[in-house]
Each structure stands twice: as structure tokens, then as C-alpha cells.
C-alpha positions in Angstrom: 0.1 0.2 0.1 2.9 2.2 1.0 4.6 1.3 -2.7 1.2 2.5 -4.5 0.7 6.5 -2.3 5.0 7.0 -3.3 3.4 5.5 -6.8 0.8 8.0 -7.0 2.4 11.1 -5.5 5.1 11.4 -8.6 1.7 11.8 -11.0 -1.3 13.8 -12.1 -4.5 12.6 -10.5 -6.7 14.1 -12.5 -4.8 13.6 -16.2 -2.2 11.4 -14.9 0.4 12.6 -16.5 3.7 11.9 -14.6 7.8 12.0 -15.8 8.9 11.7 -19.2 12.7 10.4 -19.2 14.4 12.9 -21.6 18.4 14.1 -23.6 19.9 16.8 -22.8 21.4 17.7 -26.1 25.1 19.6 -26.4 26.0 21.4 -30.1 29.0 20.3 -30.4 31.1 21.5 -33.5 27.4 21.8 -35.8 25.6 18.6 -34.3 24.6 17.3 -31.7 25.1 15.1 -29.4 22.8 13.8 -26.9 25.1 13.1 -23.7 22.8 12.5 -20.6 19.1 11.0 -19.7 17.3 12.7 -17.2 13.8 12.2 -16.2 12.1 15.6 -16.6 9.1 15.9 -14.4 5.6 17.4 -14.5 4.6 20.4 -11.9 3.0 19.1 -9.8 0.8 21.2 -6.6 -1.1 20.0 -4.1 -5.3 21.2 -4.3 -8.2 20.4 -2.6 -11.1 19.0 -5.4 -14.0 21.6 -4.7 -16.3 19.9 -7.6 -16.5 16.6 -8.7 -13.9 16.4 -11.6 -13.8 13.1 -13.0 -9.8 11.7 -13.4 -9.0 10.0 -16.8 -9.0 6.2 -16.1 -12.0 5.2 -14.7 -11.5 6.4 -11.4 -14.2 7.1 -9.0 -14.7 11.2 -8.8 -12.7 13.0 -6.4 -14.8 15.5 -4.7 -12.9 16.8 -1.9 -10.2 15.2 -1.9 -6.5 16.9 -1.0 -4.8 15.4 -4.8 -1.0 16.0 -6.1 -2.7 17.5 -9.7 -0.6 19.7 -12.1 -0.1 23.0 -13.1 -2.2 22.7 -16.4 -5.0 20.7 -14.8 -5.4 23.4 -11.7 -5.8 26.4 -14.6 -8.3 24.8 -16.3 -10.3 23.8 -13.0 -9.8 27.3 -11.8 -11.6 28.3 -15.1 -15.0 26.0 -14.5 
């Protein structure tokens, strides 16, 4: 159960956005040299959900819960 909670903290509870592996490109003598692989993480923040927001993936509505959501979803919820 603890592993599930830790895993859920690293992805958005609404849109299920999570980290992506990306290359860091360094320009060397006119050519791009992929040098380092790193994990690019989403901007997750704690938020209280007032309305019945339905997350993707068919889970139950998260009404009144405190979840981690990405900044893009928080901005979209403010426009509702």
C-alpha cells in the first residue's frame, strides 16, 4: 500500500501525467550530441478539489479530496 501511495504522488491525479525520460542535447562542432538521459517531471502541486472532477482512467470522482495535480489541470479547473 505504501508503494502505491509513493507512486501516485509522482503523477497527476486528474490527467495521469507523469515523468518522461528526455535527452540533454549539447551542440558540438555543428552537430547535436545526445549526452545525458534525465527524467523530466511535471509541475505537481497539492490542491483541494471542490467540484466532482472526474479523472482519466475511470476512477471514482475525487470530490473534496486533497490530491496532487499538475499546474495545467489546476488552471483548467479554475476556469470551470
